[in-house]
N, C-alpha and C positions, 0 to 999 in steps of 0.2 A: 607255857614255857617258851621263852624267846628262842628263835632260831639262831644257831651259832654261825658266825662267819666261817666260810670255808678256809681251810688251812692255806697258808701262803705256799706258792709253788716253789719247787727246788730252785729254779732260775727263770728268767724271763722268757725262755724259749719253750718251757714246758706248758702244754695246753692246760688251761684252767678256766674257771667261770669268769667271764668278762662283764663288767658293768658298763652299760651304755647310757647315753643321754636320750631318754625316751621322748623328750620334748623337741628333739632336733628337727624333725619333720612332722608336724601335727597331721593327723589323718585328714586327707582331702585337700590339704593346702598345696597349691601349685607353686612351682619355682621356675626361674630361668636358669638353665644349666650352662655354665661357661667352662669350656675345656681349654686349658692353657697349653702352650707348646710343650711343656714338660709333662703333659697329660695328668696334671692335677685338676680336680673339678671344684669350681667355685659356684656356690648355689645362692642365687639372689631371690628372695621371696617375691611373689606376685603382689600387685597392688590389692589390698583388701577389697572385696566386692562391694562392700557398703560405701566405699569412697569413690566408686566409679559410677557416673550417671548411667542409668539403664539404656538411654539413647546411644551412648558410646558403644556399649556391647552390641546393640542392634546394628550400628554402622559397621562395626568390625565384621559381624556375621554377613552383612550384605556385601562387604568388600571381599572377604576371603571365603565365604560359604562355610561348609562344615569340614573343610580340609584340615586335619588335626596336627600335622607334623611340619614344623617350620625350622629350616636350617639357616643359620646366620653366619656370614663370614665377616669377622671384625678383628680388632686389635686386642689380643688376650694375654699379653705378657704379664705374668703373675706379679712381679715386683711393681709394675705400674698399676695394675688393678688394686693392689693392696695399699697403695699410697693413701695416707689419711686425708689428704686434701682433695677429696672427691675423685680419687683415682679411677674408680669404675666408670664415672660419667665422662671423664676426660678420655678414657680408652674407648668407650662405647657411648657416644653422645645421645643416641636414641634408645638407651637402656630403659627409660621410663615407658616408652611405647611398647617395648618387648614385655615389660612387666604387666602391662594392661592386656596384651595378647595372652599371656599366661593366665591371667585372672579370668579371661573369657573362655578358658578351657583348652587352649592350644598348647602343644608340646613344643617348647622353644629351646633349641640347643645352639650355642654360639661356639665357633672354633675359628682357627686362624686361616684355614683354607690351604694348608701346605699340600703340594702335589701327592705326598705319600698318604694323605688323609682325605683328600677332596672327594674321591669316589665313594669311600665308605661313609663319609659324613653326609653325603647327599642322597645316598641310596634309600629308596622307598619313602622319600619325603614329598611334600605337596607344594611347598613354597620356599623359595630361596631369596634371602635378603643379603645383598653385598654392600658393605661399608665402602663408600667411595674412596676413603683413605687407604683401603686394602687393595683396591682394584689394580693398581700398578704392580702389585707384588704377587698376584696369583697367576697361575699358568694361563697362557693365551687362549687355549682351547677349552676354557672352563664351561662355556655354554654347551659344547659338544658333550662333555662329561655329564652335565646336568640333564640334558635331553635323554641321554642313554640310560641313566640310572634312577632318575626321579620318576615318580608315578605319572601315568598318562594324565594330561591336562594340567600338569604342574605350571606354576607361574613364577616369574623371575622379576626381581626389583633391585634397583640401585638406590641406596639411601645416601643422599648428599649430606656430608657432614655440616657444611656451612648453614644450610637451612633446615636440615633434618627432615626433608621431604622425600617421599618415595616416588620414584619414576619407574614405571613398568617397562621392561625390555623384552625382546623376542629374538629367536634365532634368526640368523641371516646367512646367506651364502657367500657374501663378500667379507673380507677382513674388516673389523676384528672378529667376526662371527656372530655379532649381535647388533641390534638396533634399538633405539628408544621407541616405544609406542607413543603415538599421538594421543593425548587424553581426551580430545574433543572431536567426535566423528565429523561433524559438519565443517568445523574449521580446518580439520586435517584434510578433508576431501577438497575443499576449495584451494588449499595450499598446494596439494598434489596436482590438481587440475591446472592451476596457473603455471606450475613448474613444467609440466609436460607441454603445454601450449607455448611456453616461452623458449623451449630449447630448439625448436625448429620452425621455420616460417612455413606458412601454408596450412597449419593446423587450426581447426576451429571446433567449437562445441556449442550446442544449443541447450539451454535450461528452460523447461516449461513447467508451469504449475500443474500438478496432478499427474505428471509423467515421471518415470524413473530417471535418475541422473545418469549421464553417460558412463559406461564401464571403461575406466581408464586403461584397462589391460588391452583393449582393442585399439588404442590410439598410439601404441609404441611397441616395438620389438627389441628395444634397447634393454639389455639385462639390468643395468643399474637403475634405469627408470622403472622397470617392472618391480624391482626390489622395493 
């Protein structure tokens, strides 16, 4: 005997059996969660794993390790995201990269970075990505907030919209409170050495094969140079 449909409720406010779309989030499928300023959530499916070269997953793991929680500050206005002319990509140009991170097993949440939500949005996360287009509109002390509430060893990146490349940043004692990290240790050291030597006459350094390079911190007591 076929089961009968439940009776219709008296009105729409009376609790009753609700039918849901069981296929909305298939079990095990990862998504990028985008939180709008109005606090609606837009869910973007991760890239299917079989479409991502295994080497790319390996590169991601090498880059970020096993840190699972990634907070992203970007442009999340609902009307713009929902625009049919690739609105989500115009709002978040690096969204495909976020979908790959989600496919690799990371938890990715995107929000606008408003001061009322910045601390809660970053709390207990491991990685922060900031859209360069949003950088002028978030609070000036965002790095201090990040250092205070994110997990120990957290990493911070600026994603430049024009090239969609990630540049790692670190806390700094001088305004604006953060600095770009240099990506190449040897090149960075040479650049800093020449900078220190060039700011004051009489300084010199000797580089010898098989010996440690000079410690630049012993060559200056200027706060900005030490930074």
